[in-house]
C-alpha positions as CSV (number, residue, x, y, z in Angstrom):
1,M,11.9,95.3,90.6
2,S,14.1,92.8,88.6
3,D,13.3,89.2,88.3
4,A,15.6,87.6,91.1
5,T,16.1,84.4,88.8
6,Q,16.8,85.9,85.5
7,I,20.3,85.8,84.0
8,D,22.1,89.0,82.7
9,L,24.3,87.2,79.8
10,L,26.4,89.2,77.6
11,V,27.7,87.8,74.3
12,V,30.9,88.6,72.8
13,D,32.0,87.5,69.9
14,D,32.9,88.9,66.2
15,D,31.5,86.6,64.2
16,G,28.0,88.3,64.1
17,E,26.1,85.0,62.4
18,F,27.1,82.8,65.9
19,R,26.5,85.6,67.9
20,D,23.1,86.1,66.5
21,T,21.9,82.3,67.1
22,L,23.3,82.8,70.7
23,V,21.2,85.9,71.3
24,R,18.0,84.2,69.8
25,R,18.8,81.1,71.8
26,F,19.1,82.4,75.0
27,S,16.4,85.1,74.6
28,R,13.6,82.6,74.1
29,G,15.4,80.9,76.9
30,G,14.3,83.8,79.3
31,F,17.9,85.2,79.6
32,A,18.3,89.5,79.4
33,V,21.0,89.0,76.6
34,S,23.1,91.7,75.3
35,D,25.8,91.3,73.1
36,A,29.3,93.1,71.7
37,A,31.2,92.3,68.6
38,G,34.5,93.2,70.2
39,G,36.1,93.8,73.3
40,D,36.5,97.4,73.5
41,E,32.4,97.4,73.0
42,A,32.1,95.0,75.9
43,L,34.1,97.1,78.5
44,D,32.0,100.4,77.6
45,M,28.7,97.8,78.0
46,T,30.1,97.0,81.3
47,V,30.5,100.3,82.4
48,R,26.7,100.9,81.8
49,R,25.3,97.4,83.1
50,D,25.9,94.7,85.3
51,F,26.0,91.4,84.2
52,D,26.1,88.0,85.6
53,V,27.6,85.9,83.2
54,A,29.6,86.8,80.0
55,V,30.5,84.3,76.9
56,V,33.5,85.6,75.5
57,D,35.3,84.0,72.0
58,M,39.0,83.7,72.7
59,M,40.6,85.2,69.6
60,M,39.0,88.4,68.4
61,P,40.6,91.4,66.6
62,G,41.5,94.4,68.8
63,L,41.6,92.9,72.4
64,S,41.6,89.1,72.8
65,G,39.6,87.4,75.2
66,L,42.6,87.3,77.9
67,E,43.0,91.0,77.6
68,L,39.3,91.7,78.1
69,L,39.9,89.4,81.3
70,E,42.8,91.5,82.2
71,K,40.5,94.7,81.9
72,F,37.7,93.4,83.3
73,K,39.5,92.4,86.9
74,E,41.1,96.3,86.7
75,S,37.6,97.6,86.4
76,N,36.1,95.4,89.0
77,V,33.8,94.1,86.8
78,E,32.5,91.2,88.6
79,C,30.7,88.9,86.2
80,E,31.8,85.0,85.8
81,I,33.4,84.8,82.4
82,I,32.9,81.4,79.9
83,F,35.7,81.6,77.1
84,L,34.9,79.7,73.8
85,T,37.7,78.2,72.3
86,G,39.4,77.2,69.2
87,K,42.1,74.0,69.3
88,G,45.0,76.5,69.0
89,T,43.7,78.8,72.1
90,I,43.3,75.8,74.6
91,E,46.6,76.3,76.7
92,T,45.4,80.3,76.7
93,A,41.6,79.5,78.0
94,V,43.6,77.3,80.6
95,Q,45.7,80.6,81.7
96,A,42.4,82.7,81.8
97,M,41.0,80.1,84.4
98,K,43.7,80.2,86.5
99,L,43.3,84.3,86.4
100,G,39.6,83.6,87.6
101,A,37.6,82.7,84.3
102,F,34.9,80.0,85.3
103,D,35.2,77.8,82.5
104,Y,35.8,77.2,79.0
105,L,34.2,75.2,76.2
106,Q,36.0,73.9,72.9
107,K,34.2,75.1,69.4
108,P,32.3,73.4,68.2
109,F,29.8,72.5,71.1
110,P,25.8,71.8,72.0
111,L,24.5,74.6,72.6
112,Q,22.9,72.9,75.5
113,E,25.9,72.5,77.0
114,L,26.8,76.2,77.0
115,E,23.6,76.8,78.6
116,T,24.8,74.3,81.4
117,V,27.7,75.9,81.6
118,I,26.1,79.4,82.4
119,R,23.9,78.2,84.6
120,R,26.9,76.8,86.9
121,A,28.4,80.1,86.4
122,Y,25.7,82.0,87.2
123,E,25.4,80.2,90.5
124,R,28.5,80.7,91.6
125,R,28.5,84.5,90.7
126,Q,25.3,84.0,93.2
127,L,27.2,82.5,96.0
128,R,29.8,84.9,95.9
129,K,27.2,87.9,96.1
130,E,25.9,85.7,99.3
131,N,29.3,85.7,100.7
132,R,29.8,89.5,100.1
133,Q,26.6,90.3,101.7
134,L,27.6,87.8,104.7
135,K,30.4,89.5,105.3
136,T,28.9,92.9,105.1
137,L,26.2,91.8,107.6
138,L,28.5,90.2,110.1
139,Q,30.5,93.6,110.4
140,R,27.0,95.5,110.8
141,T,24.9,92.5,112.7
142,Q,23.5,94.0,116.0
143,P,22.3,91.6,118.8
144,Q,18.5,90.8,117.8
145,S,15.7,91.4,121.2
146,E,12.4,89.5,121.3
147,M,9.7,91.5,121.4
148,V,7.8,91.0,124.5
149,G,3.8,92.2,125.2
150,Q,0.4,90.7,126.3
151,S,-1.4,94.3,126.3
152,P,-4.3,94.9,123.7
153,A,-2.3,97.4,122.0
154,M,0.8,95.2,121.3
155,Q,-1.4,92.1,120.3
156,E,-2.5,94.3,117.9
157,V,0.6,94.7,116.7
158,F,1.8,91.2,116.9
159,R,-1.5,90.2,114.4
160,L,-0.6,93.1,111.9
161,I,3.2,91.9,112.0
162,E,1.7,88.1,111.0
163,R,-0.8,89.5,108.1
164,A,2.0,91.8,106.8
165,G,5.3,89.8,107.1
166,P,4.5,87.6,104.2
167,S,3.9,90.2,101.9
168,D,6.7,92.0,99.9
169,K,5.1,95.5,100.0
170,A,6.8,98.4,101.7
171,I,5.8,99.1,105.0
172,L,5.8,102.1,107.1
173,I,6.5,101.7,110.8
174,Q,5.4,104.6,113.1
175,G,5.6,105.6,116.7
176,E,7.4,107.9,119.1
177,S,10.9,107.2,119.7
178,G,12.3,104.7,121.9
179,T,8.6,102.7,120.9
180,G,11.0,99.3,119.4
181,K,10.6,100.1,115.5
182,E,13.5,98.4,114.8
183,L,12.3,95.3,116.5
184,V,9.3,95.5,114.4
185,A,10.8,95.7,111.4
186,R,13.2,92.4,112.4
187,A,10.0,90.7,113.0
188,L,8.7,91.4,109.6
189,H,11.8,90.3,108.1
190,Q,11.3,87.2,110.3
191,H,7.9,86.6,109.0
192,S,8.6,87.2,105.4
193,N,9.6,85.0,102.8
194,R,13.1,86.5,102.5
195,V,13.8,85.2,106.1
196,D,17.0,83.6,104.3
197,Q,18.4,86.4,102.9
198,P,19.4,89.7,104.6
199,L,18.1,92.6,106.6
200,V,20.4,95.3,106.6
201,V,19.5,98.0,109.0
202,I,20.5,102.3,108.1
203,N,19.5,105.4,110.3
204,C,19.3,108.5,108.3
205,A,19.1,110.4,111.5
206,A,23.2,109.3,112.1
207,L,24.8,110.2,108.7
208,P,25.4,113.6,106.8
209,E,24.1,113.3,103.1
210,T,27.2,112.5,101.5
211,L,28.1,109.8,103.3
212,L,24.1,108.5,103.6
213,E,24.1,108.2,99.8
214,S,27.4,106.4,99.7
215,E,26.1,104.1,102.5
216,L,22.6,103.1,100.8
217,F,24.0,103.1,96.8
218,G,27.4,102.5,97.2
219,H,30.3,104.4,95.3
220,E,33.0,103.9,92.9
221,K,36.6,104.3,93.5
222,G,37.8,107.8,93.1
223,A,33.9,109.1,93.3
224,F,35.1,111.4,95.9
225,T,38.2,112.3,98.2
226,G,38.7,109.3,100.9
227,A,37.1,107.0,98.3
228,V,40.0,104.6,98.2
229,G,38.4,102.0,96.7
230,A,35.0,100.5,95.3
231,K,32.3,99.8,97.7
232,Q,28.7,98.5,97.7
233,G,25.7,99.8,98.6
234,L,23.4,98.5,101.5
235,F,21.3,98.1,98.6
236,E,22.8,95.6,96.9
237,V,24.2,94.3,100.4
238,A,20.3,93.8,101.1
239,D,19.7,92.2,97.4
240,N,17.0,89.7,97.3
241,G,16.8,90.3,101.2
242,T,15.1,93.2,103.2
243,L,16.3,97.4,103.8
244,F,14.7,98.5,107.1
245,I,15.6,102.3,106.6
246,D,15.0,104.1,109.8
247,E,14.3,107.8,110.4
248,I,13.3,108.0,106.8
249,G,11.8,111.7,107.8
250,E,15.4,112.8,108.1
251,M,16.0,111.7,104.2
252,P,17.4,114.8,102.3
253,G,15.2,115.8,99.0
254,S,18.1,114.9,96.9
255,L,18.5,111.0,98.1
256,Q,14.6,110.9,98.1
257,A,14.5,111.3,94.5
258,K,17.3,108.3,94.2
259,L,15.3,106.1,96.8
260,L,11.9,106.6,94.8
261,R,13.9,105.2,91.4
262,V,14.7,102.2,93.2
263,L,11.2,101.1,94.3
264,E,9.5,101.7,91.3
265,D,11.8,99.8,89.4
266,G,14.7,98.3,91.3
267,S,17.4,100.6,89.4
268,M,20.5,102.6,91.1
269,R,23.7,103.8,90.6
270,R,26.6,104.0,92.9
271,V,27.9,107.4,93.3
272,G,30.3,108.3,90.8
273,S,28.9,105.4,88.3
274,I,27.0,105.5,85.1
275,K,26.5,102.0,85.3
276,E,22.8,100.7,86.1
277,R,22.6,98.2,88.4
278,K,19.3,96.0,89.4
279,V,18.2,95.2,93.0
280,N,15.1,93.5,94.4
281,V,14.5,94.2,98.0
282,R,12.1,94.9,100.2
283,I,11.7,98.3,101.7
284,L,10.6,98.7,105.3
285,C,10.7,102.6,106.8
286,A,10.3,104.2,110.3
287,T,9.9,107.4,111.8
288,N,8.2,109.2,114.8
289,R,7.5,112.2,112.6
290,N,4.1,113.1,111.0
291,L,5.1,112.3,107.2
292,A,1.6,113.4,106.3
293,E,2.1,116.9,107.6
294,E,5.8,116.5,106.3
295,V,4.6,116.1,102.6
296,E,2.0,119.2,103.4
297,A,5.1,121.2,104.6
298,G,7.0,120.4,101.7
299,R,9.9,118.5,103.3
300,F,9.1,115.1,101.9
301,R,8.1,113.7,98.2
302,E,4.4,113.3,98.1
303,D,5.0,110.3,95.6
304,L,7.7,108.6,97.5
305,Y,5.5,108.8,101.0
306,Y,2.6,106.5,99.0
307,R,5.0,104.1,97.8
308,I,6.7,103.4,101.4
309,N,3.4,103.9,102.9
310,V,1.5,100.8,101.7
311,M,0.5,99.7,104.6
312,S,1.0,101.7,108.1
313,L,2.0,100.0,111.4
314,E,1.4,102.1,114.5
315,L,3.3,101.4,117.7
316,P,2.1,102.2,120.7
317,T,3.7,104.2,123.8
318,M,4.8,102.8,127.0
319,K,1.4,104.2,128.5
320,A,-0.8,102.7,126.1
321,R,0.8,98.7,127.0
322,E,-0.9,98.4,130.3
323,G,0.5,95.1,132.1
324,D,3.3,95.1,130.0
325,I,5.7,96.7,132.4
326,S,6.4,93.5,134.2
327,L,6.9,91.2,131.7
328,L,9.5,93.6,130.0
329,V,11.5,94.4,133.4
330,A,11.6,90.7,133.6
331,H,12.6,90.1,130.1
332,F,15.4,93.0,130.7
333,L,16.6,91.9,133.9
334,G,17.4,88.2,133.0
335,P,17.9,85.2,135.1
336,A,19.6,85.4,138.2
337,W,18.5,88.8,138.9
338,E,15.6,90.2,140.9
339,I,13.8,93.3,141.6
340,E,11.8,94.4,145.1
341,E,8.6,95.2,145.8
342,A,9.2,99.0,146.0
343,A,11.1,99.5,142.8
344,M,8.9,97.6,140.7
345,Q,5.7,99.7,142.0
346,A,7.8,102.8,141.2
347,L,8.2,101.4,137.6
348,E,4.7,100.7,137.0
349,R,3.8,103.9,138.4
350,Y,6.1,106.1,136.3
351,H,4.9,107.1,133.0
352,W,7.9,106.7,130.5
353,P,7.8,109.4,127.9
354,G,11.3,107.7,126.8
355,N,9.1,104.4,126.0
356,I,11.0,100.9,126.3
357,R,14.5,102.3,125.3
358,Q,14.2,104.7,128.7
359,L,13.4,101.4,130.7
360,L,15.7,99.8,129.1
361,N,18.5,102.4,130.4
362,C,16.6,102.3,133.7
363,I,16.9,98.4,134.2
364,E,20.5,99.1,133.2
365,R,21.3,101.5,135.7
366,G,19.7,99.8,138.3
367,K,22.0,96.6,137.7
368,I,25.1,98.9,137.6
369,M,23.9,100.0,141.2
370,A,22.6,97.0,142.6
371,E,24.3,95.0,145.2
372,E,23.8,90.9,145.9
373,H,22.2,90.9,142.3
374,T,18.8,92.6,143.5
375,I,17.5,96.1,142.5
376,R,16.2,98.6,145.1
377,L,14.5,101.5,144.9
378,R,17.3,103.6,145.3
379,D,19.0,102.0,142.6
380,L,16.6,103.5,140.5
381,P,16.8,107.2,138.5
382,R,15.6,110.1,140.7
383,E,12.8,110.7,138.0
384,V,11.6,107.2,138.4
385,C,11.7,107.1,142.7
386,D,10.0,110.6,142.6
387,T,6.4,108.6,142.0
388,S,7.1,106.7,145.5
389,P,6.6,108.3,149.2
390,D,9.6,106.0,150.3
391,I,12.6,107.8,148.1
392,Q,15.8,106.6,149.1
393,H,18.4,108.6,147.0
394,D,22.4,108.9,147.2
395,S,23.5,112.0,146.0
396,N,26.6,110.7,144.4
397,Y,24.2,109.0,141.7
398,D,22.0,112.0,140.6
399,T,23.2,111.3,136.9
400,D,21.6,109.2,134.9
401,D,25.2,108.9,132.7
402,L,25.7,105.2,132.6
403,A,29.9,105.8,132.6
404,S,29.3,108.1,135.8
405,I,27.3,105.7,137.6
406,E,29.5,102.9,136.7
407,R,32.9,104.9,137.9
408,A,30.4,106.0,141.0
409,K,30.0,102.3,141.9
410,V,33.4,101.1,141.5
411,V,34.8,103.6,143.8
412,D,32.0,103.2,146.8
413,V,32.8,99.7,146.3
414,L,37.0,100.5,146.5
415,R,36.5,103.0,149.5
416,R,33.9,100.1,151.1
417,E,36.7,97.5,151.0
418,E,39.5,99.9,151.9
419,G,41.3,99.8,148.2
420,N,41.5,96.3,148.0
421,K,40.6,95.2,144.2
422,T,40.1,91.7,144.8
423,R,37.2,91.9,147.5
424,A,36.1,94.8,145.1
425,A,35.9,92.6,142.7
426,R,34.7,89.8,144.6
427,S,31.7,92.4,146.0
428,L,31.3,93.7,142.6
429,G,30.7,90.0,140.9
430,I,33.4,90.9,138.3
431,D,36.7,89.4,137.5
432,R,39.5,90.7,139.2
433,R,41.3,91.9,136.3
434,K,38.2,93.8,134.7
435,I,38.1,95.9,138.2
436,Y,42.0,96.9,137.2
437,R,40.6,97.7,133.4
438,L,37.7,100.1,135.5
439,V,40.1,101.8,137.4
440,E,42.5,102.3,134.6
441,K,39.7,103.3,132.1
442,Y,37.7,105.9,135.0
443,E,41.7,107.4,135.9
444,I,40.3,106.4,139.6
445,E,43.5,107.4,141.6
446,E,44.0,106.1,145.2
447,E,43.9,109.2,146.8
448,E,40.5,109.5,145.7
449,V,39.7,106.0,147.1
450,R,41.4,107.1,150.3
451,N,39.9,110.3,151.0
452,G,36.7,108.8,150.6
453,S,37.5,106.4,153.6
C-alpha cells in the first residue's frame, strides 16, 4: 500500500525547462511528481489520478490558471492549488485564493520557499480529509462495548489481541454468530498503531451487491440511477485507519477481485470512475463460515483467502466460556439492577446457541419485564426457564419479540393502575411523557385496558 507521508504533486506550467527543474527538484525530495504542459492535459491527468497538491502557472496558453481552478471545482478535484504568478497577475491570484486556492508565489522565488508552501498545502489537504472522515464516521458510529471474560478461552483471545493488535497485517476473525467478532475487531484497532485513525465497519450480508460495491469503493455522480452526487467509499473514509469487513464470506466474487487489488497495492477506483486512488488501510475480516471449505467449493477466491488470513483468531462459543456468564450478566445489567438467584441459575444452566448476542437480548427482555429493577425467573424467556424446575410463566409473554414484550408490559401496568398514566409511568420507572409516546406507538386503546380489568 501507499506510503502515507508521500506527497502526490502535479506541476502545471507551459515553460518546459522550468517544469523539468521542479520535477527533478521535488522528485529528489521524495515527492511523487507528475507534470503537465497546460490546463487541458492537467485535467486529463486528474481524471486518472488523485493528487494532493498542484503547482499551477497563472498564465498559460489555452486554459488559464483561474479557468483550471474552476474546472477542478466543477469536476470535484480535491487537491490544494498553489499559483505561480508574474507581476501582472497578482490581482488574479488573490481572486483565485478567494475561490479556494491555497496560496500563490510571485516569480522568481527560492525553490525552498515553494517546498515549504507545498508542505503546508499538504497539511491542509490531510486536515480536510480527516474532517470528512470524521463527519462520515460520526454518522456511522455505533456504541462500543467492553469485552468481558475470565475463562481460559477468553484469556487466550485477549493474549492474541495484545500480540496481533500492533501489527498492520490482515486478521481473519472466525466464530459462530453472536460470539462478539466486531468487539474483537474494535479491540484489535484499539491495540494498533492506528488507534488515532478511523475504524470503519461494514457487513457484507446486510447489503445487495451493487450497494455493497458503492459503500466500499464509493461512486461518481451519475455512475448509476440515484447517484446524484459523488460519494466517498469506506476505503477512503478509513484511509490510514482500519476497515472491518464483517461476514466477508457473503461477498460476491466480482467484489472479491476488487478487494484483492486494494490489499495488494492500495489501488482502488470509485464506481463510474477511471481515476486510480491510493489508500493505506489495515483490513480486519470476520465470518461464521468455514472459508477453507468455501474456497474448495469455488465460492471464495483462494488468493484472497490467503491475503485476509495472515493470522486467524477463533472466538469461543458461550459453552466454552466456563465461568463467564455471571460476569456478562453483571456487565449487561449495569448499575441499579439486580437478578434473583433462581434466574441466575437458569442463565448459567442454559446452553446459549445464540451466544453473547442471545444472552444480551435475554437480559434486555428481562429488564422490560422486571418490576422494581430486579429480574426474576418469570421475566426470562421460556426456553431459558425450561431448564429450571421452578418455572413460572405468564402466557402474555410467550413471544421473544422485544417490541411485543414491551407493549404487553405497558398494557399490564395500565390495567393494574386502572388506566392512570401518571401512576403507570411511576410504576414503570419512566417519564410521564414517555408512556404517552408508548401508548401512541403501540396503538393501545382505552377499551383494551378496560377489558383486562
